[in-house]
C-alpha positions in Angstrom: 0.0 0.0 0.0 2.8 2.3 0.9 4.7 1.4 -2.3 1.7 2.4 -4.5 1.4 5.8 -2.7 5.1 6.4 -3.4 4.7 5.6 -7.1 1.7 7.9 -7.4 3.7 10.7 -5.7 6.6 10.2 -8.2 4.3 10.3 -11.2 2.6 13.3 -9.9 5.9 15.1 -9.4 7.0 14.3 -12.9 3.7 15.6 -14.4 4.1 18.8 -12.4 7.7 19.1 -13.5 6.8 18.5 -17.2 4.0 21.0 -16.9 6.3 23.6 -15.4 9.0 23.0 -18.1 6.3 23.1 -20.8 5.0 26.4 -19.5 8.5 27.8 -19.3 9.2 26.8 -22.9 5.9 28.1 -24.1 6.5 31.3 -22.3 9.9 31.6 -23.9 8.5 30.8 -27.3 5.7 33.4 -26.9 8.2 35.9 -25.5 10.4 35.5 -28.6 7.4 35.7 -30.8 6.4 39.0 -29.2 10.0 40.1 -29.5 9.9 39.4 -33.2 6.6 41.2 -33.7 8.5 44.5 -34.0 11.2 43.2 -36.4 12.2 40.3 -38.5 12.1 36.7 -37.2 15.0 34.6 -36.0 17.6 33.7 -38.6 16.2 36.0 -41.4 18.7 36.9 -44.1 17.7 39.4 -46.9 20.1 40.0 -49.8 22.9 38.6 -47.8 22.3 40.8 -44.7 21.4 39.3 -41.3 18.1 40.9 -40.2 16.9 39.1 -37.1 15.2 41.5 -34.7 15.9 44.5 -36.9 13.2 46.9 -38.0 12.4 47.8 -41.6 14.1 51.1 -41.3 17.3 49.5 -40.0 17.4 46.8 -42.7 16.6 49.4 -45.4 19.5 51.5 -44.3 21.9 48.5 -44.4 20.7 47.4 -47.8 21.1 50.8 -49.3 24.7 50.8 -48.3 25.2 47.8 -50.6 23.5 49.5 -53.5 25.6 51.2 -56.1 24.4 52.2 -59.6 26.8 54.1 -61.9 24.3 54.5 -64.7 23.0 53.0 -68.0 24.9 52.6 -71.3 22.6 52.9 -74.3 23.6 51.2 -77.6 22.2 52.3 -80.9 22.0 50.3 -84.2 25.6 51.2 -85.2 27.0 50.1 -81.8 27.7 53.6 -80.6 27.1 54.0 -76.9 25.6 56.9 -74.9 26.0 57.1 -71.1 23.2 58.1 -68.7 24.8 58.6 -65.3 22.7 57.7 -62.2 23.8 60.9 -60.4 22.7 63.1 -63.3 19.0 62.0 -63.0 18.9 61.7 -59.2 18.7 57.9 -59.3 17.9 56.3 -55.9 16.8 52.9 -54.4 14.4 52.2 -51.5 13.6 48.7 -50.1 11.0 50.0 -47.6 7.9 48.7 -49.5 9.4 45.3 -50.2 10.6 45.0 -46.6 7.1 45.8 -45.2 5.5 43.2 -47.5 8.0 40.6 -46.5 7.7 41.4 -42.8 3.9 41.2 -43.0 4.2 37.8 -44.4 6.2 36.6 -41.5 4.2 35.1 -38.5 6.1 35.8 -35.4 4.5 32.8 -33.7 5.9 30.6 -36.4 9.4 31.9 -36.3 10.8 28.4 -35.9 9.5 27.3 -39.4 9.4 30.6 -41.2 11.6 31.2 -44.4 15.0 32.6 -43.4 16.6 33.6 -46.7 15.1 36.1 -49.1 16.1 38.3 -52.1 14.2 41.5 -52.4 14.1 44.1 -55.2 14.1 47.7 -54.3 11.8 50.4 -55.7 13.8 52.6 -58.1 13.2 56.3 -58.5 14.7 59.1 -60.6 13.7 62.5 -61.8 11.9 62.1 -65.1 12.3 65.7 -66.1 16.1 65.4 -65.8 16.0 62.2 -67.8 13.9 63.8 -70.5 16.3 66.7 -70.7 19.3 64.3 -71.1 17.6 62.2 -73.7 16.7 65.4 -75.7 20.4 66.3 -75.8 21.6 62.9 -77.0 22.6 62.8 -80.7 20.6 59.5 -80.8 17.4 61.6 -80.5 18.6 64.4 -82.7 16.8 63.2 -85.8 13.5 65.1 -85.7 12.2 64.2 -89.2 8.7 63.1 -89.3 7.8 59.8 -91.2 6.4 61.8 -94.1 9.6 63.8 -94.5 11.9 60.8 -94.8 13.0 60.2 -98.4 14.7 57.7 -100.7 17.3 59.2 -103.1 20.6 58.6 -104.9 23.7 60.3 -103.6 27.0 60.9 -105.4 30.0 60.3 -103.1 33.7 59.8 -103.5 33.0 56.1 -103.6 30.5 56.4 -106.4 26.7 56.4 -106.3 25.1 55.3 -103.0 21.5 54.9 -102.0 20.3 57.1 -99.2 17.2 55.4 -97.7 15.9 57.4 -94.8 13.0 55.0 -94.3 14.8 51.9 -93.1 16.1 51.3 -89.5 14.3 54.4 -88.3 14.4 54.9 -84.5 11.0 54.8 -82.8 11.8 57.4 -80.2 8.8 56.4 -78.0 9.9 52.8 -78.0 13.5 53.8 -77.3 12.5 56.0 -74.3 10.3 53.1 -73.0 13.2 50.7 -73.3 15.6 53.1 -71.5 13.2 53.7 -68.7 12.6 49.9 -68.3 16.3 49.3 -68.1 16.7 52.0 -65.5 13.8 50.6 -63.5 15.6 47.3 -63.3 18.9 49.1 -62.7 20.5 47.4 -65.7 24.0 48.4 -66.9 23.2 48.3 -70.6 20.3 48.4 -73.1 20.7 47.6 -76.8 18.0 49.5 -78.7 18.2 47.2 -81.7 17.6 44.0 -79.8 14.8 45.8 -77.9 13.0 46.3 -81.3 13.3 50.1 -81.2 14.1 50.4 -85.0 11.5 49.9 -87.8 11.2 50.2 -91.5 8.6 52.7 -92.9 6.4 51.9 -95.9 7.5 53.0 -99.4 5.5 54.8 -102.1 5.9 53.9 -105.8 8.4 56.6 -106.6 10.6 55.4 -103.8 10.4 51.8 -105.1 11.5 53.0 -108.5 14.5 54.8 -107.0 15.5 51.6 -105.2 15.1 49.6 -108.5 17.4 52.1 -110.3 19.9 51.8 -107.4 20.0 48.0 -107.8 21.0 48.5 -111.5 23.6 51.1 -110.5 25.0 48.8 -107.8 25.4 46.0 -110.3 27.0 48.5 -112.8 29.5 49.7 -110.2 30.5 46.2 -109.1 33.8 46.2 -110.9 36.7 44.2 -109.4 39.5 44.8 -111.9 42.8 46.0 -110.4 45.5 47.6 -112.5 49.1 46.6 -111.4 51.9 49.0 -112.0 55.0 47.4 -110.4 54.3 47.5 -106.6 51.4 50.0 -107.1 47.8 49.1 -107.6 44.9 51.1 -109.1 41.5 49.5 -108.3 38.8 50.1 -110.9 35.9 50.4 -108.4 32.7 52.2 -108.0 34.5 55.6 -107.7 35.8 55.1 -111.2 33.1 53.3 -113.1 30.2 55.5 -111.9 31.5 58.0 -114.5 31.0 55.4 -117.2 27.2 55.4 -117.1 25.9 56.7 -120.4 23.8 59.9 -120.0 21.2 61.6 -122.2 21.3 65.3 -123.0 19.2 66.1 -120.0 21.6 64.2 -117.8 19.3 61.2 -117.3 20.7 57.6 -117.3 20.5 55.7 -120.5 19.7 52.0 -120.9 20.7 49.2 -123.3 18.3 46.9 -125.1 18.3 44.5 -122.2 17.2 47.2 -119.8 20.5 47.6 -118.1 22.4 50.8 -117.7 24.3 51.6 -120.9 28.1 52.1 -121.0 29.7 55.2 -122.3 32.8 53.9 -124.1 34.3 57.4 -124.5 34.5 57.7 -120.7 36.4 54.5 -120.5 38.8 55.8 -123.1 39.2 59.0 -121.1 40.0 57.0 -118.1 42.8 55.1 -119.9 44.2 58.4 -121.2 44.4 59.8 -117.6 45.8 56.5 -116.3 48.5 56.6 -118.9 49.3 60.2 -118.3 49.8 59.3 -114.6 51.9 56.2 -115.1 53.8 56.9 -118.3 57.3 58.0 -117.2 59.2 58.5 -120.5 60.4 62.1 -120.7 58.7 63.2 -117.5 60.1 65.0 -114.5 61.6 62.8 -111.8 62.7 63.9 -108.4 65.9 62.1 -107.7 68.1 62.0 -104.5 71.6 62.7 -105.8 74.7 61.2 -104.1 75.9 64.7 -103.5 73.1 65.0 -100.9 70.4 67.0 -102.5 67.1 66.3 -104.3 67.3 67.2 -108.0 64.6 67.4 -110.7 65.5 65.5 -113.8 63.4 66.0 -116.9 63.5 64.3 -120.3 65.3 61.3 -121.5 64.3 58.1 -123.2 64.0 55.7 -120.3 60.7 54.7 -118.7 57.3 53.1 -119.2 54.8 53.9 -121.9 51.4 52.3 -121.8 49.9 50.9 -125.0 46.8 53.1 -124.7 45.0 51.7 -127.7 45.3 48.1 -126.5 44.3 49.0 -122.9 41.2 50.8 -124.2 40.1 47.7 -126.1 40.9 45.5 -123.1 39.1 47.5 -120.5 35.9 48.0 -122.5 35.6 44.3 -123.1 36.7 43.3 -119.5 34.2 45.6 -117.9 31.3 44.4 -119.9 32.2 40.8 -119.3 32.5 41.4 -115.5 36.1 40.2 -115.4 37.8 40.5 -112.0 41.3 40.1 -110.8 44.7 41.9 -111.2 45.6 43.1 -114.6 49.1 44.0 -115.8 48.8 46.5 -118.7 50.4 46.2 -122.1 53.3 48.6 -122.7 54.7 50.1 -125.9 57.9 50.7 -123.9 58.8 49.1 -120.6 61.5 50.1 -118.0 63.1 47.9 -115.5 60.5 48.8 -113.0 56.9 49.9 -113.4 55.0 52.4 -111.4 55.8 56.1 -110.7 59.2 55.2 -109.2 60.6 53.3 -112.2 64.3 53.8 -111.6 64.6 51.4 -108.7 67.8 50.7 -106.8 70.0 49.6 -109.7 71.1 52.5 -111.9 73.9 54.7 -113.2 74.1 58.2 -111.8 76.0 60.9 -113.8 76.4 64.1 -111.9 77.6 66.5 -114.6 78.0 69.4 -112.2 80.4 67.4 -110.0 81.8 65.4 -113.0 81.3 62.2 -111.1 79.7 58.9 -112.2 78.3 56.3 -109.8 76.9 52.8 -110.3 74.5 51.4 -107.7 73.3 47.8 -107.7 70.5 46.9 -105.4 71.1 50.1 -103.5 74.8 49.5 -102.9 77.5 51.7 -104.5 79.6 49.4 -106.7 81.7 51.9 -108.6 82.6 55.6 -108.5 84.8 57.5 -110.9 85.5 61.0 -112.2 84.4 61.7 -115.8 84.4 64.4 -118.5 81.1 65.2 -120.1 80.1 67.4 -123.1 81.8 70.7 -123.7 79.5 73.4 -122.5 81.7 76.1 -123.8 81.1 75.0 -127.3 77.4 74.3 -126.6 77.9 70.5 -126.8 77.0 69.9 -123.2 75.6 66.4 -122.3 71.8 66.7 -122.1 70.0 66.0 -118.9 67.4 63.3 -118.6 66.8 59.7 -117.5 68.1 57.4 -120.2 69.2 53.7 -120.2 72.0 51.5 -121.6 70.5 50.2 -124.8 73.6 48.4 -126.0 77.2 47.3 -125.3 80.1 47.0 -127.8 83.8 46.6 -127.7 86.4 48.1 -130.0 84.1 50.7 -131.6 85.1 53.6 -133.9 83.2 56.7 -133.0 82.7 59.1 -135.9 81.6 62.6 -136.2 82.3 65.9 -138.0 86.1 66.0 -138.2 86.9 63.0 -136.0 87.1 59.2 -135.8 88.0 57.9 -132.4 88.6 54.3 -131.3 87.2 53.2 -128.0 87.6 49.9 -126.2 84.2 50.0 -124.5 81.1 51.6 -125.8 77.7 51.8 -124.0 75.1 54.1 -125.8 72.5 55.7 -123.6 70.7 58.1 -125.9 71.1 58.4 -129.7 74.8 58.9 -130.4 75.6 59.8 -126.8 77.2 57.1 -124.7 79.6 56.1 -122.0 83.1 55.1 -123.1 86.8 55.1 -122.3 89.0 58.0 -123.7 92.6 57.0 -124.2 93.4 60.5 -125.4 92.7 61.9 -121.9 95.0 61.9 -118.9 92.8 63.9 -116.5 89.2 63.7 -115.5 86.8 65.6 -113.3 86.9 69.2 -112.2 86.0 71.9 -114.8 87.6 70.3 -117.8 84.1 69.8 -119.4 83.5 73.6 -119.6 86.3 74.2 -122.1 87.7 70.9 -123.2 84.8 68.6 -122.8 83.6 65.8 -125.2 81.2 66.1 -128.1 78.4 65.0 -125.6 79.6 61.6 -124.5 80.7 60.6 -121.0 84.5 60.1 -121.1 85.6 57.6 -118.5 89.1 56.4 -117.4 90.1 53.1 -119.1 90.5 51.1 -115.9 87.2 52.1 -114.4 85.4 51.7 -117.8 86.7 48.2 -118.2 85.2 47.2 -114.8 82.1 49.3 -115.4 81.5 47.5 -118.8 81.5 44.1 -117.2 79.2 45.1 -114.3 76.4 46.9 -116.1 73.6 45.2 -117.9 71.7 46.4 -121.0 68.5 48.2 -119.8 70.1 49.8 -116.8 68.6 53.3 -116.1 71.1 56.2 -116.5 70.2 59.4 -114.5 72.0 62.4 -116.0 71.8 65.9 -114.4 73.8 69.1 -113.6 
C-alpha cells in the first residue's frame, strides 16, 4: 500500500515538472514571438544581410549601403554608346515597401519554421524631367524628321553612287524611351535598342520603289573588281571610277541598253585610260631624284621609262568591264622600263652628276663603282643633255665618228642616240671643270681602268640618271 502511494507521488511530481517546463518553454517561445513582432524573425537573411530582430528602417539602411548604380549605357544600331549617369538623374533605391511586404508575411508565432533567406528588389526612383532633358540632348534623339519627311534618293559620293534610304532602320523614339526607362527601373547596366526592337522600316511609295530599283542597277554596274598593277602599285577600278562610265542623255538622265541595263559610255572608259597613262607613263617626264651629293634634283627628259599601250588598254578595259572580269591586270606597254610604277628607276642605276663630273653605279642600292668623268663641252654648246636614259647596247672596239673626228674606244655603251659612256685614251685627266672648255662632243668620257670594270658590271637596260 505504501509502495503504491510512493509511485503515485513520483508520477505526480513528474507531471508537475513537465508542466512547469512546458509552460516555461511556451513562455519563452511566446516571448520570442512577441519580441519578433517589431522586427524580422529569428535567422532571417535578406540580400545577404542578417536581419533578425531588426526593424524595416534598420534593414533598409543597411541594404542601401550595398546598392551602387553608376548608370546606363545605351547602344544604338551602329553600336555607338551613350551614357546616362545615375547621379545626373537623381537615381535612388528604396527597399521599404518590399521589406514591409515581406515582414507582414512573417508570422512571429511561427518563427521556428518561417523562411529565413530572401532576395528583395528595391523600388527605383529618378527625376523624369532630368532624364527627358538628357535624352533630348543625345545625338541619338537628334533626328526630328517626321515619317512623311523621310525620303529615298541617290547620292553621289567619292566612292560612287550610293542609296540614301531614310525609311529603313528608323528609330522609334517612344519605344526607345520606354526601353531606356525599363532598363533604369531594373537598374541594368546596358540596353541595346536594336535588340529591344526600337528600330523599324517605314512603308515606301511607288516613286521610292522606282528609285530603289534604279539603285539596284547602278549597284550592279558599279560592281567592278579589276585592279591595274603598276609594279608595286595598284589602281582599283571600283565604284568611284566606273560610276562615271554610265551613259547619259542630253538632259543628264541615265540611258539603258536593249536588255534594260544601264548603258556604258565607251568614251568615258577611253578618257580614263588616257588619264591613267598620263599618270603612269614616265618616259620624258620629271623625276625627283636624290643625288649622291646630298640634294634632291629634278631631272626632266630622256628616253628611259614606261609607256602604256593606250590603244590596247582601251580595247581590253571596255571588253573586260562588260564581261564582268575580275582580278589583277598587268597592262600592255609600248615601252617598258626595268620597273613599273611612278618610281621606275629602282635601286640599280647609273648616276652621272655633270656638275660634279662624277659617275656612280648602284646595284640593289649598294654603291659598286665611282669615278670622275668628263662630259660634253658646255663652252662649245655641246653639253651632255639632262634626262633619265638607259644603256641600250654594249660594244667593244668601236670607232666613234663625227664631223672632223674618228676615235677608237675599247668599250662603248650608248644611252641616248649617239651619246654614250666610253673610255677615252686621249685623256690623262678627268673631273673638275675640264668639261667647260675641253669637254667631249656630248659623250661621257671615262678612265680606261674604271670603264673596263664598269663595262663588265652593267647590264643592258640599266637606267642612267644624268643631271647638272
